[in-house]
Backbone as JSON Lines, residues from 0, in Angstrom:
{"i":0,"aa":"M","n":[38.96,116.83,108.77],"ca":[38.48,117.95,107.97],"c":[39.02,117.83,106.55]}
{"i":1,"aa":"H","n":[38.15,118.05,105.57],"ca":[38.51,117.95,104.16],"c":[39.02,119.3,103.66]}
{"i":2,"aa":"H","n":[40.22,119.29,103.09],"ca":[40.79,120.52,102.52],"c":[40.81,120.4,101.01]}
{"i":3,"aa":"S","n":[40.42,121.44,100.36],"ca":[40.39,121.45,98.9],"c":[41.06,122.72,98.4]}
{"i":4,"aa":"I","n":[41.68,122.61,97.23],"ca":[42.28,123.81,96.63],"c":[41.22,124.7,96.0]}
{"i":5,"aa":"F","n":[40.01,124.16,95.87],"ca":[38.92,124.92,95.27],"c":[37.94,125.39,96.34]}
{"i":6,"aa":"T","n":[37.51,126.61,96.21],"ca":[36.44,127.11,97.09],"c":[35.11,126.64,96.52]}
{"i":7,"aa":"D","n":[34.06,126.73,97.31],"ca":[32.74,126.33,96.82],"c":[32.33,127.14,95.6]}
{"i":8,"aa":"S","n":[32.67,128.43,95.59],"ca":[32.3,129.26,94.44],"c":[33.1,128.88,93.2]}
{"i":9,"aa":"T","n":[34.36,128.45,93.38],"ca":[35.17,128.01,92.25],"c":[34.58,126.73,91.67]}
{"i":10,"aa":"I","n":[34.21,125.8,92.53],"ca":[33.61,124.55,92.08],"c":[32.31,124.83,91.36]}
{"i":11,"aa":"S","n":[31.51,125.73,91.89],"ca":[30.25,126.11,91.27],"c":[30.49,126.73,89.9]}
{"i":12,"aa":"A","n":[31.5,127.59,89.8],"ca":[31.82,128.25,88.53],"c":[32.3,127.21,87.51]}
{"i":13,"aa":"M","n":[33.12,126.26,87.96],"ca":[33.61,125.23,87.05],"c":[32.45,124.36,86.57]}
{"i":14,"aa":"T","n":[31.55,124.01,87.46],"ca":[30.4,123.21,87.1],"c":[29.53,123.97,86.1]}
{"i":15,"aa":"S","n":[29.36,125.26,86.33],"ca":[28.59,126.1,85.43],"c":[29.28,126.17,84.06]}
{"i":16,"aa":"L","n":[30.61,126.35,84.05],"ca":[31.35,126.4,82.8],"c":[31.28,125.06,82.09]}
{"i":17,"aa":"E","n":[31.43,123.97,82.82],"ca":[31.31,122.64,82.21],"c":[29.95,122.48,81.54]}
{"i":18,"aa":"S","n":[28.92,122.94,82.2],"ca":[27.57,122.87,81.65],"c":[27.47,123.68,80.36]}
{"i":19,"aa":"T","n":[28.05,124.88,80.36],"ca":[28.07,125.73,79.16],"c":[28.84,125.05,78.04]}
{"i":20,"aa":"L","n":[30.0,124.48,78.37],"ca":[30.82,123.78,77.37],"c":[30.04,122.62,76.74]}
{"i":21,"aa":"L","n":[29.36,121.85,77.58],"ca":[28.58,120.71,77.08],"c":[27.41,121.18,76.21]}
{"i":22,"aa":"D","n":[26.75,122.25,76.62],"ca":[25.65,122.81,75.83],"c":[26.15,123.27,74.46]}
{"i":23,"aa":"T","n":[27.31,123.95,74.45],"ca":[27.89,124.45,73.2],"c":[28.28,123.28,72.3]}
{"i":24,"aa":"A","n":[28.92,122.27,72.88],"ca":[29.33,121.1,72.1],"c":[28.12,120.38,71.5]}
{"i":25,"aa":"T","n":[27.08,120.23,72.29],"ca":[25.86,119.56,71.81],"c":[25.23,120.36,70.68]}
{"i":26,"aa":"A","n":[25.16,121.67,70.84],"ca":[24.6,122.54,69.8],"c":[25.44,122.46,68.53]}
{"i":27,"aa":"Y","n":[26.76,122.46,68.7],"ca":[27.67,122.4,67.56],"c":[27.46,121.12,66.75]}
{"i":28,"aa":"M","n":[27.32,120.0,67.43],"ca":[27.21,118.71,66.74],"c":[25.9,118.57,65.96]}
{"i":29,"aa":"Q","n":[24.93,119.46,66.2],"ca":[23.67,119.43,65.45],"c":[23.88,119.72,63.97]}
{"i":30,"aa":"V","n":[25.0,120.35,63.62],"ca":[25.24,120.68,62.22],"c":[25.26,119.42,61.35]}
{"i":31,"aa":"F","n":[25.62,118.29,61.93],"ca":[25.69,117.06,61.15],"c":[24.31,116.45,60.9]}
{"i":32,"aa":"T","n":[23.36,116.78,61.75],"ca":[21.99,116.32,61.54],"c":[21.32,117.18,60.48]}
{"i":33,"aa":"T","n":[21.52,118.49,60.56],"ca":[20.85,119.41,59.63],"c":[21.6,119.61,58.32]}
{"i":34,"aa":"L","n":[22.94,119.5,58.38],"ca":[23.82,119.84,57.26],"c":[23.57,121.27,56.78]}
{"i":35,"aa":"E","n":[23.18,122.12,57.7],"ca":[22.96,123.55,57.45],"c":[24.01,124.33,58.23]}
{"i":36,"aa":"P","n":[24.97,124.96,57.55],"ca":[26.02,125.7,58.25],"c":[25.48,126.76,59.21]}
{"i":37,"aa":"D","n":[24.3,127.33,58.89],"ca":[23.72,128.36,59.76],"c":[23.41,127.82,61.15]}
{"i":38,"aa":"T","n":[23.31,126.49,61.27],"ca":[23.05,125.85,62.56],"c":[24.12,126.24,63.59]}
{"i":39,"aa":"I","n":[25.36,126.41,63.11],"ca":[26.47,126.66,64.05],"c":[27.13,128.02,63.91]}
{"i":40,"aa":"T","n":[26.75,128.8,62.91],"ca":[27.39,130.1,62.69],"c":[27.42,130.95,63.95]}
{"i":41,"aa":"S","n":[26.33,130.95,64.69],"ca":[26.25,131.81,65.88],"c":[27.13,131.32,67.03]}
{"i":42,"aa":"I","n":[27.61,130.07,66.96],"ca":[28.46,129.58,68.05],"c":[29.88,129.28,67.58]}
{"i":43,"aa":"Q","n":[30.26,129.84,66.43],"ca":[31.65,129.76,65.97],"c":[32.29,131.13,66.16]}
{"i":44,"aa":"T","n":[33.56,131.13,66.6],"ca":[34.27,132.4,66.7],"c":[34.66,132.86,65.3]}
{"i":45,"aa":"D","n":[34.98,134.14,65.16],"ca":[35.39,134.68,63.86],"c":[36.67,134.02,63.36]}
{"i":46,"aa":"D","n":[37.54,133.6,64.29],"ca":[38.81,132.97,63.91],"c":[38.75,131.44,64.01]}
{"i":47,"aa":"Y","n":[37.55,130.89,63.87],"ca":[37.31,129.45,63.93],"c":[38.25,128.7,62.99]}
{"i":48,"aa":"E","n":[38.71,127.53,63.45],"ca":[39.55,126.67,62.62],"c":[39.15,125.21,62.83]}
{"i":49,"aa":"H","n":[39.01,124.47,61.73],"ca":[38.62,123.05,61.78],"c":[39.7,122.24,61.08]}
{"i":50,"aa":"T","n":[40.26,121.26,61.79],"ca":[41.32,120.41,61.25],"c":[40.86,118.96,61.3]}
{"i":51,"aa":"F","n":[41.08,118.25,60.19],"ca":[40.81,116.82,60.13],"c":[42.1,116.05,60.37]}
{"i":52,"aa":"A","n":[42.0,114.91,61.05],"ca":[43.15,114.06,61.31],"c":[42.69,112.6,61.18]}
{"i":53,"aa":"P","n":[43.58,111.67,60.97],"ca":[45.03,111.82,60.87],"c":[45.46,112.33,59.5]}
{"i":54,"aa":"A","n":[46.66,112.85,59.45],"ca":[47.22,113.41,58.22],"c":[47.31,112.35,57.11]}
{"i":55,"aa":"S","n":[47.44,111.08,57.49],"ca":[47.56,110.0,56.5],"c":[46.35,109.9,55.57]}
{"i":56,"aa":"L","n":[45.22,110.47,55.97],"ca":[44.03,110.45,55.13],"c":[44.07,111.51,54.03]}
{"i":57,"aa":"S","n":[45.02,112.43,54.12],"ca":[45.17,113.5,53.12],"c":[43.87,114.26,52.89]}
{"i":58,"aa":"L","n":[43.19,114.59,53.97],"ca":[41.95,115.36,53.88],"c":[42.27,116.84,53.75]}
{"i":59,"aa":"P","n":[41.37,117.62,53.16],"ca":[41.64,119.06,53.02],"c":[41.62,119.77,54.37]}
{"i":60,"aa":"G","n":[42.13,120.98,54.36],"ca":[42.1,121.8,55.58],"c":[43.5,122.15,56.03]}
{"i":61,"aa":"P","n":[43.59,122.87,57.14],"ca":[42.48,123.26,58.01],"c":[41.55,124.28,57.34]}
{"i":62,"aa":"F","n":[40.31,124.29,57.79],"ca":[39.28,125.17,57.27],"c":[39.03,126.32,58.23]}
{"i":63,"aa":"N","n":[38.79,127.51,57.66],"ca":[38.29,128.61,58.49],"c":[36.77,128.5,58.51]}
{"i":64,"aa":"R","n":[36.13,129.45,59.12],"ca":[34.67,129.41,59.29],"c":[33.93,129.3,57.95]}
{"i":65,"aa":"E","n":[34.3,130.12,56.98],"ca":[33.63,130.13,55.68],"c":[33.9,128.84,54.91]}
{"i":66,"aa":"Q","n":[35.14,128.36,54.96],"ca":[35.5,127.13,54.25],"c":[34.77,125.93,54.85]}
{"i":67,"aa":"Y","n":[34.63,125.92,56.17],"ca":[33.92,124.81,56.81],"c":[32.43,124.85,56.46]}
{"i":68,"aa":"A","n":[31.86,126.03,56.38],"ca":[30.46,126.18,55.97],"c":[30.28,125.62,54.56]}
{"i":69,"aa":"A","n":[31.22,125.92,53.66],"ca":[31.15,125.41,52.29],"c":[31.27,123.88,52.28]}
{"i":70,"aa":"H","n":[32.14,123.34,53.14],"ca":[32.3,121.89,53.24],"c":[30.99,121.23,53.67]}
{"i":71,"aa":"I","n":[30.37,121.76,54.72],"ca":[29.1,121.22,55.21],"c":[28.02,121.31,54.12]}
{"i":72,"aa":"T","n":[27.96,122.45,53.44],"ca":[26.98,122.64,52.36],"c":[27.2,121.61,51.25]}
{"i":73,"aa":"S","n":[28.45,121.31,50.92],"ca":[28.75,120.36,49.85],"c":[28.24,118.95,50.18]}
{"i":74,"aa":"L","n":[28.18,118.61,51.46],"ca":[27.68,117.28,51.85],"c":[26.22,117.09,51.47]}
{"i":75,"aa":"R","n":[25.46,118.2,51.4],"ca":[24.04,118.12,51.05],"c":[23.83,117.65,49.62]}
{"i":76,"aa":"G","n":[24.88,117.66,48.81],"ca":[24.77,117.18,47.44],"c":[24.49,115.69,47.36]}
{"i":77,"aa":"F","n":[24.8,114.95,48.42],"ca":[24.57,113.5,48.4],"c":[24.05,112.93,49.72]}
{"i":78,"aa":"L","n":[24.06,113.74,50.78],"ca":[23.56,113.27,52.07],"c":[22.31,114.02,52.49]}
{"i":79,"aa":"R","n":[21.38,113.3,53.11],"ca":[20.19,113.92,53.7],"c":[20.54,114.39,55.11]}
{"i":80,"aa":"S","n":[21.34,113.56,55.8],"ca":[21.72,113.85,57.17],"c":[22.91,112.97,57.55]}
{"i":81,"aa":"F","n":[23.58,113.35,58.61],"ca":[24.74,112.61,59.09],"c":[24.73,112.68,60.62]}
{"i":82,"aa":"P","n":[23.63,112.2,61.23],"ca":[23.47,112.39,62.68],"c":[24.59,111.74,63.49]}
{"i":83,"aa":"V","n":[25.0,112.44,64.53],"ca":[26.08,112.0,65.41],"c":[25.49,111.64,66.77]}
{"i":84,"aa":"R","n":[25.89,110.49,67.28],"ca":[25.47,110.05,68.62],"c":[26.69,109.99,69.52]}
{"i":85,"aa":"F","n":[26.61,110.67,70.65],"ca":[27.72,110.67,71.6],"c":[27.82,109.3,72.26]}
{"i":86,"aa":"K","n":[29.04,108.77,72.33],"ca":[29.31,107.56,73.1],"c":[29.8,107.96,74.49]}
{"i":87,"aa":"R","n":[30.66,108.99,74.5],"ca":[31.2,109.49,75.76],"c":[31.69,110.92,75.53]}
{"i":88,"aa":"V","n":[31.59,111.74,76.57],"ca":[31.98,113.15,76.48],"c":[32.79,113.51,77.72]}
{"i":89,"aa":"W","n":[33.91,114.22,77.49],"ca":[34.76,114.66,78.59],"c":[34.91,116.18,78.54]}
{"i":90,"aa":"P","n":[34.2,116.92,79.37],"ca":[34.41,118.38,79.43],"c":[35.64,118.7,80.28]}
{"i":91,"aa":"N","n":[36.4,119.7,79.87],"ca":[37.57,120.13,80.61],"c":[37.48,121.65,80.76]}
{"i":92,"aa":"A","n":[36.94,122.09,81.89],"ca":[36.7,123.52,82.11],"c":[37.99,124.33,82.1]}
{"i":93,"aa":"S","n":[39.06,123.81,82.69],"ca":[40.3,124.59,82.78],"c":[40.92,124.85,81.4]}
{"i":94,"aa":"Q","n":[40.7,123.93,80.46],"ca":[41.23,124.1,79.1],"c":[40.18,124.67,78.13]}
{"i":95,"aa":"R","n":[38.95,124.84,78.62],"ca":[37.82,125.29,77.78],"c":[37.61,124.33,76.61]}
{"i":96,"aa":"Q","n":[37.7,123.03,76.9],"ca":[37.6,122.02,75.85],"c":[36.56,120.95,76.2]}
{"i":97,"aa":"V","n":[36.06,120.32,75.14],"ca":[35.21,119.14,75.29],"c":[35.74,118.1,74.3]}
{"i":98,"aa":"L","n":[36.04,116.92,74.82],"ca":[36.45,115.8,73.99],"c":[35.22,114.92,73.81]}
{"i":99,"aa":"I","n":[34.92,114.6,72.56],"ca":[33.72,113.82,72.24],"c":[34.12,112.56,71.49]}
{"i":100,"aa":"W","n":[33.67,111.43,71.99],"ca":[33.81,110.16,71.29],"c":[32.42,109.85,70.77]}
{"i":101,"aa":"A","n":[32.29,109.69,69.47],"ca":[30.95,109.56,68.89],"c":[30.93,108.6,67.72]}
{"i":102,"aa":"E","n":[29.72,108.26,67.32],"ca":[29.51,107.46,66.13],"c":[28.44,108.15,65.29]}
{"i":103,"aa":"S","n":[28.43,107.84,64.01],"ca":[27.44,108.46,63.14],"c":[27.03,107.48,62.06]}
{"i":104,"aa":"E","n":[25.97,107.83,61.39],"ca":[25.5,107.03,60.27],"c":[25.12,107.98,59.14]}
{"i":105,"aa":"A","n":[25.69,107.73,57.97],"ca":[25.39,108.57,56.81],"c":[24.02,108.21,56.26]}
{"i":106,"aa":"E","n":[23.2,109.22,56.03],"ca":[21.89,109.02,55.41],"c":[21.93,109.66,54.03]}
{"i":107,"aa":"F","n":[22.18,108.82,53.03],"ca":[22.29,109.31,51.66],"c":[20.93,109.7,51.11]}
{"i":108,"aa":"L","n":[20.93,110.62,50.15],"ca":[19.69,111.06,49.51],"c":[19.01,109.88,48.82]}
{"i":109,"aa":"E","n":[17.69,109.85,48.87],"ca":[16.93,108.76,48.23],"c":[17.22,108.7,46.73]}
{"i":110,"aa":"S","n":[17.38,109.86,46.09],"ca":[17.64,109.89,44.65],"c":[18.94,109.18,44.3]}
{"i":111,"aa":"I","n":[19.89,109.21,45.2],"ca":[21.17,108.55,44.97],"c":[21.07,107.06,45.25]}
{"i":112,"aa":"K","n":[20.28,106.71,46.26],"ca":[20.14,105.3,46.62],"c":[19.24,104.53,45.65]}
{"i":113,"aa":"A","n":[18.48,105.24,44.83],"ca":[17.55,104.59,43.9],"c":[18.29,103.56,43.04]}
{"i":114,"aa":"K","n":[17.6,102.46,42.79],"ca":[18.13,101.37,41.96],"c":[19.36,100.71,42.57]}
{"i":115,"aa":"S","n":[19.54,100.83,43.88],"ca":[20.63,100.17,44.58],"c":[20.06,99.49,45.81]}
{"i":116,"aa":"T","n":[20.79,98.53,46.31],"ca":[20.33,97.92,47.57],"c":[20.75,98.82,48.72]}
{"i":117,"aa":"E","n":[19.99,98.77,49.79],"ca":[20.26,99.61,50.97],"c":[21.68,99.39,51.5]}
{"i":118,"aa":"E","n":[22.14,98.13,51.46],"ca":[23.46,97.81,51.99],"c":[24.57,98.57,51.26]}
{"i":119,"aa":"D","n":[24.33,98.83,49.98],"ca":[25.34,99.56,49.2],"c":[25.63,100.93,49.79]}
{"i":120,"aa":"W","n":[24.67,101.48,50.53],"ca":[24.79,102.85,51.03],"c":[24.85,102.93,52.55]}
{"i":121,"aa":"T","n":[25.11,101.8,53.2],"ca":[25.2,101.81,54.66],"c":[26.6,102.24,55.07]}
{"i":122,"aa":"F","n":[26.65,103.28,55.89],"ca":[27.94,103.73,56.41],"c":[27.77,104.18,57.85]}
{"i":123,"aa":"Q","n":[28.57,103.59,58.72],"ca":[28.61,104.01,60.12],"c":[30.06,104.29,60.46]}
{"i":124,"aa":"G","n":[30.31,105.44,61.05],"ca":[31.68,105.82,61.39],"c":[31.83,106.11,62.87]}
{"i":125,"aa":"E","n":[33.08,106.16,63.28],"ca":[33.42,106.46,64.67],"c":[34.43,107.61,64.65]}
{"i":126,"aa":"Y","n":[34.28,108.52,65.57],"ca":[35.07,109.75,65.55],"c":[35.46,110.2,66.94]}
{"i":127,"aa":"M","n":[36.49,111.03,66.99],"ca":[36.85,111.78,68.19],"c":[36.91,113.24,67.76]}
{"i":128,"aa":"W","n":[36.23,114.1,68.49],"ca":[36.29,115.54,68.25],"c":[36.85,116.2,69.5]}
{"i":129,"aa":"L","n":[37.79,117.1,69.31],"ca":[38.26,117.94,70.41],"c":[37.84,119.36,70.07]}
{"i":130,"aa":"L","n":[36.87,119.87,70.81],"ca":[36.36,121.22,70.61],"c":[36.99,122.14,71.65]}
{"i":131,"aa":"T","n":[37.61,123.21,71.19],"ca":[38.16,124.22,72.09],"c":[37.28,125.45,71.96]}
{"i":132,"aa":"M","n":[36.82,125.94,73.1],"ca":[35.87,127.06,73.12],"c":[36.57,128.37,73.47]}
{"i":133,"aa":"N","n":[35.83,129.45,73.31],"ca":[36.31,130.77,73.74],"c":[36.29,130.83,75.27]}
{"i":134,"aa":"E","n":[36.69,131.97,75.82],"ca":[36.82,132.14,77.27],"c":[35.53,131.84,78.02]}
{"i":135,"aa":"S","n":[34.39,132.26,77.48],"ca":[33.12,132.04,78.19],"c":[32.52,130.66,77.91]}
{"i":136,"aa":"G","n":[33.09,129.94,76.94],"ca":[32.64,128.59,76.66],"c":[31.41,128.48,75.78]}
{"i":137,"aa":"D","n":[30.94,129.62,75.25],"ca":[29.7,129.59,74.47],"c":[29.93,129.65,72.95]}
{"i":138,"aa":"K","n":[31.19,129.68,72.54],"ca":[31.51,129.66,71.1],"c":[32.68,128.7,70.86]}
{"i":139,"aa":"V","n":[32.63,128.02,69.71],"ca":[33.68,127.08,69.33],"c":[34.76,127.83,68.56]}
{"i":140,"aa":"K","n":[35.98,127.73,69.04],"ca":[37.13,128.42,68.44],"c":[37.91,127.48,67.52]}
{"i":141,"aa":"Q","n":[38.06,126.24,67.95],"ca":[38.91,125.31,67.21],"c":[38.35,123.89,67.34]}
{"i":142,"aa":"V","n":[38.4,123.14,66.24],"ca":[37.96,121.75,66.26],"c":[39.04,120.88,65.63]}
{"i":143,"aa":"L","n":[39.37,119.81,66.33],"ca":[40.22,118.76,65.78],"c":[39.31,117.54,65.65]}
{"i":144,"aa":"E","n":[39.05,117.13,64.42],"ca":[38.16,116.0,64.15],"c":[39.0,114.82,63.71]}
{"i":145,"aa":"F","n":[39.05,113.79,64.53],"ca":[39.85,112.61,64.24],"c":[38.92,111.52,63.73]}
{"i":146,"aa":"L","n":[39.15,111.1,62.49],"ca":[38.29,110.13,61.84],"c":[38.85,108.72,61.94]}
{"i":147,"aa":"D","n":[37.95,107.75,61.93],"ca":[38.3,106.34,61.85],"c":[38.86,106.12,60.44]}
{"i":148,"aa":"S","n":[40.16,105.9,60.32],"ca":[40.82,105.83,59.01],"c":[40.21,104.8,58.08]}
{"i":149,"aa":"K","n":[39.98,103.6,58.57],"ca":[39.42,102.54,57.73],"c":[38.04,102.93,57.23]}
{"i":150,"aa":"K","n":[37.2,103.45,58.12],"ca":[35.85,103.85,57.74],"c":[35.86,105.08,56.83]}
{"i":151,"aa":"A","n":[36.81,105.97,57.05],"ca":[36.91,107.18,56.21],"c":[37.19,106.8,54.76]}
{"i":152,"aa":"E","n":[38.0,105.78,54.55],"ca":[38.28,105.31,53.18],"c":[37.01,104.74,52.55]}
{"i":153,"aa":"Q","n":[36.21,104.01,53.34],"ca":[34.94,103.47,52.84],"c":[33.99,104.61,52.48]}
{"i":154,"aa":"M","n":[33.95,105.64,53.32],"ca":[33.07,106.78,53.07],"c":[33.52,107.53,51.81]}
{"i":155,"aa":"R","n":[34.82,107.68,51.65],"ca":[35.35,108.35,50.46],"c":[34.87,107.62,49.2]}
{"i":156,"aa":"A","n":[34.92,106.28,49.21],"ca":[34.47,105.48,48.07],"c":[32.97,105.7,47.82]}
{"i":157,"aa":"L","n":[32.18,105.75,48.9],"ca":[30.74,106.0,48.76],"c":[30.47,107.4,48.21]}
{"i":158,"aa":"I","n":[31.25,108.38,48.64],"ca":[31.07,109.75,48.15],"c":[31.34,109.81,46.65]}
{"i":159,"aa":"F","n":[32.43,109.17,46.2],"ca":[32.73,109.16,44.77],"c":[31.61,108.45,43.99]}
{"i":160,"aa":"K","n":[31.1,107.37,44.55],"ca":[29.99,106.64,43.93],"c":[28.75,107.54,43.86]}
{"i":161,"aa":"A","n":[28.49,108.27,44.93],"ca":[27.33,109.18,44.98],"c":[27.49,110.31,43.96]}
{"i":162,"aa":"M","n":[28.7,110.86,43.87],"ca":[28.94,111.95,42.91],"c":[28.74,111.44,41.48]}
{"i":163,"aa":"D","n":[29.15,110.21,41.24],"ca":[28.98,109.59,39.94],"c":[27.48,109.44,39.62]}
{"i":164,"aa":"K","n":[26.71,108.99,40.6],"ca":[25.26,108.82,40.42],"c":[24.57,110.18,40.22]}
{"i":165,"aa":"Q","n":[25.07,111.23,40.9],"ca":[24.48,112.58,40.76],"c":[24.55,113.04,39.31]}
{"i":166,"aa":"K","n":[25.64,112.68,38.63],"ca":[25.81,113.08,37.23],"c":[24.7,112.48,36.36]}
{"i":167,"aa":"D","n":[24.24,111.28,36.74],"ca":[23.22,110.58,35.95],"c":[21.81,111.07,36.23]}
{"i":168,"aa":"L","n":[21.62,111.86,37.3],"ca":[20.27,112.32,37.67],"c":[19.84,113.53,36.86]}
């Protein structure tokens, strides 16, 4: 006979919560495709906090909800989109967390890429996000975004180049 510390209803509840956590995480990550902060406003808690890591990159933050919205909005000055593709996802119902290993590709605005070769503006990054949700799992309370340090430096150089080109437009 198989003995488990979980009852069938507990397992069902955990599975349901995991599903909610994954749905929330997937919805949250859409902000990088749209670059519209309103995409995630409804699934962020009022006390939302976003932290970038590692500290060696000297990135700004942590950001509250309004500051993170401003950050996302600022990306639209030089990016059309920054779609994220999940490589692997680990939901943790007991901690109300989802760990996401993902990659992305920056899609710079055509006006910025003009008079340059496509390769000059190619950027693909790799990331780890740890999303901590509220009790019900339907809102994001805290995000730890861990960036690929080497790629982040390349992206920073591209952003400065893009900002420089924006001045000429």
